N, C-alpha and C positions, 0 to 999 in steps of 0.2 A: 333271391337268386343264389344258387349254390356256388361257393368259391371253388375254382379249379386249381389244382396243384401243378407244379412243373412236370413236364414229361421227361422221360429219360434222355431223349434227344436234346431237349433244351438244356438240361443239366450238363450233358457232355459238351455242348457248344460253349456254355458259360465257362466250364473248367478249361477248355482249350484256349479261350480268349484270355483268361486269367494267367494261364501258363505262359502265353506269348508275351503278355505285358510284363510278367515277372522276369522272364528271360531277357527282354529288352532292357529293363531297369538294371538288371545285374550287369549286362554288358556296358551300359552307360556308366554305372558306378565304378566298375573295374577300370574303364578308360580314364575316368576322372582321378582315381587313386594312383594309377600308373603315371599319369601326367604330373600329378602333385609330387610323386616320389622322384621323378626325373628332374623336375624343377628344383626340388630340395637338394638333390645330389649336385646339380649344376651350380647352385648357389654356394654350397660348401666348397666345391672345387675352386670356384672363382675367389672365395675368401682365402683359401690356401695360397693361391697364386698372388693375390694382393699382399698377403703377409710376407711371402718369400721376397717379393720385389722390394717391399718396404725395408726389410732387414738388409738385403743386398745394397740398397741405396745408402742406408745409414752407415754401413761398414766402409764401402768403397769410397764414398765422397769424403770420408774422414781419414783416408790413408795418409800416413806420414813416412818420410824417408828415414826410418830408424831401423838399422840392421839389428839382428839378434844373434844369440849363440844357441846351438843345439846341445843335446845332452852330452856330447863329447867335447864341447868347447869350441867347435868349429863355427866360423862366422856364416850366417845366412843373410842374404840380401833383404833389404826392406820389402821388396816385392820379389817373391820367388815363384818361378813358373816351371815346375819340373816337366810338365807336358801340357797338351792343349786342353785337357779336361780337369786340370787342378791348378789352383793358385793360392799362394799364402802371402800374407802381408801384415804390417803393423798399422793399427788404427788408433786415432785419438777418440776422445769423448766417452771413455769407459767410466761411466758414472760410479761414484762411491757414496751412496746416500748416507748422510749423517757421519761420514768418515768412520764407518764401522770397522774398517780393516785398513791396515797400513799397506797400501798397494798403489801402484802407478795408475794414472788416468789413461795410460796406453794399454792396448791389448793385442795379442797376436791371434790372428784369425786365418782360417783356411777354408776353402770350398773345394769339394771333390765330388765327382760323379762316379757312382759305383752301383752296378746292378739296377740301372734305371732310377736311381734315387740320388738326389742332390743333398749332400751333407754339409753342415756348417760345423767346423771344428775349432775349438778354442783352447788356450793354455792359460793357467792361472798366473804365470809369470812370463816376462819377456825372454830373459836368458835362462834357459832350462838347466836344471840339475838332472843327474841320472834318474832320480826318483820322480821327476815331474811327469804327471799324467795329463793327457789331453782328454777333452770331453767332446764327443760327437753327438750332434743332434740332427734328426731328419728335418730337412727344410722343405723339400718338395719331391713328390713321387711321380712316377710315370714320365720321367724325363729321358728321352732316348738319345739326346746329344747335347753336349756343351761345347761351344766354340768361343775362343777369346780373340779379341783384337785390341789394338792400342792406337791412340792418336798421339803423334810425336810433336816436337816443338814447332814444326812447320805446318801443323794442322793436317798432316797426311795420315791415313789409316795404314797401319802396318800389322803384320801377323806375328812378329817376333819382338820380344823386348829383352834387353840384356839383363842377365842375373848378376849384376855387379854388387859386390859387397863394399865398394868404396864409399866413404862417408860423404863425398861430394856428389855421389850418384843422384840423379834426379828421377822423379817419377814421370810417367806419361801424363799428358794433359787430361786424357780421359781413357776409360776402359770400356770396351764394347763387349757385352756378354750376350751371346745368342743361345737361347734355350729352345730345343725342339721337344714338344710334348706329344704324347700319344693321343690325347683326347682334345687338344686345342691346337690352334695355329702356332707357328713359330713366333717366339718373342725375341725382339732385338732391343736390348737395353743399353743406353749410353749414359755413363755416369762421369761427370766432371770431377776431377780430384782438386780439392781446394788448396791444400798445402803441398807444394811440389818440391820445394827446396830441401836442403839438408836439414835434418832435425837437430836442434841444439838442446842438450839436456841441461 
C-alpha cells in the first residue's frame, strides 16, 4: 500500500492549530511573568515599609529629654516640632562598637517629609558647631502625608506639644505617627517613650 502525504489543507490546519497553541502559551507565560513581577515589587515595597517602621520605633522609643544647641549656640528642645510634618529629638542607644570613636551614646535625629519622601536626618554631635554637617537618608518613598500626635500625662491624645527648652521639661508618654502612602493604606503607628524624665548627664 502506497503511503499518502499530507495535503495542503491538512498542513494549513496543523499550522493554524500550532499558532493558536503558541499564542495561548505566550499569553499564559506573559501573565505568569507579570504576576511574578508584581509580587516581587509588592514584597520589596513591604520590606521597605517594615524597615522604615523598625527604624522609627528604635529611634522614638529611645527618646530622652536632652536639649541641644544649634550652630549659633541657641538651645533646642529635647523634642522639637517645627511643623506637623517634621520633628527632631535626642535618642539614646547610639551604639559605639568596640569604642572605636570618642562620642556620646546619644544621637540627635530628625524626620521630615519632602516631595513625598520621608527622610531621616542625623548629626554627628549633639551640640553643633558652625561646621557641623547633617546626614540625610531616604527612609520611605511615596508618602503623601505625615501627621503627628502625642499622648500626654493623662493618657489623652493631643495634636500639639510644647517646644520647651527647660531641663525639667518632660516628653510625651507616646508619639502617634500617621503615614499616608500612595500605594498602601494609611499606617498609624503608636510608640511609647521609655525614658520621659529630665536627662541627667
